[in-house]
C-alpha positions, 0 to 999 in steps of 0.5 A: 472550510475550517472547521472545528474539531470534536476530539473523542477517544475510542478503544484508545484513539481520538478522531476529529469530527469536523461539527457538520458532519456527524458521520466523517470520523477521521481517525489520526492516533495523537494529535501530534500525528494527525498531518492536516488534511487535504483539501479536497472536493467531498466526493473524490475524498468519498471514493478514496476513502472507499477505494482504500476500504476495498483495499484493506478488506483485501487484508483483514485475517478474519471474520471480524472486520476487524485489522492492524496497521501489523495485518497491512504489513503481513498482506503485504509481505505475502503479496511479495513472497508469492509476486516474487514466487510465480514471476521466479518462476515464470522468467527460469522457465522461459530461460530468464538467468533470475540470479542476475538482481534487476530493477522494474518499475511498475508504470500506474497506466498497466506496465512495468520494466526494468529500470537499467542493464539485465542481460535478457531485459527484452524477454522480462519486459514482453513478459510482463507485457503478457501477463498483464496480472502480473503488473496488476498484482506488482501494483496492489503490491506496492500500494500496499508496501506504502501503507505499511511503510507510513503506519510504521514511520507513523506509529508505535509497536503498540498503535501498530497491533490495536485494531479497527474496523477498514472504515476507520483505518481508510479514516486514517490512511486518507489524513496521514498520509497523501493518497495520490502517491498508492497512483505514483509509479515506484517498483523493487528489487527482483534478484535471488537469494536467500532472505524474501527480495525486498519492495522497494518504493523506488522512483524512475 
């Protein structure tokens, strides 16, 4: 339903509020950066914002209850580094050749499998089949990667470092990205090297 937005300033941000739904606030960081909101039922929108709020709570750095988009980037890097270190150690203990780079595809249904060739492909696939917690951690890491990339692509450095509540940030994401993409298949490139492993949104 089309509504006439009311724009107000809040700590340097603007938010748009439909006239008939005062509790609902959308937080585009500028009118030109706001994407047209997709039609969705209030229930599904509410559920998704709740999911985003709970996900983002994991990135709050202190007890203030506020975070920045930079904190989301930091949390993604932490999750990726921890996951890679733990998985690499586990695979090495099983005798897997961790010096050979491979692509790993994540299926939101709860699976992670090697894409392409690797000398220990079957062993790696068996490892993830036997360790659903590592698959779940991978999915969460990829979701934070998508959140971090969305903000980085849309916001200035100044806006990246402005604090928001998890509610406000959930609103921003729900209006500035296709939130269903959080549940799309994706993956990462896994390999040895001195530099931190890079998380990539690969689609297969």
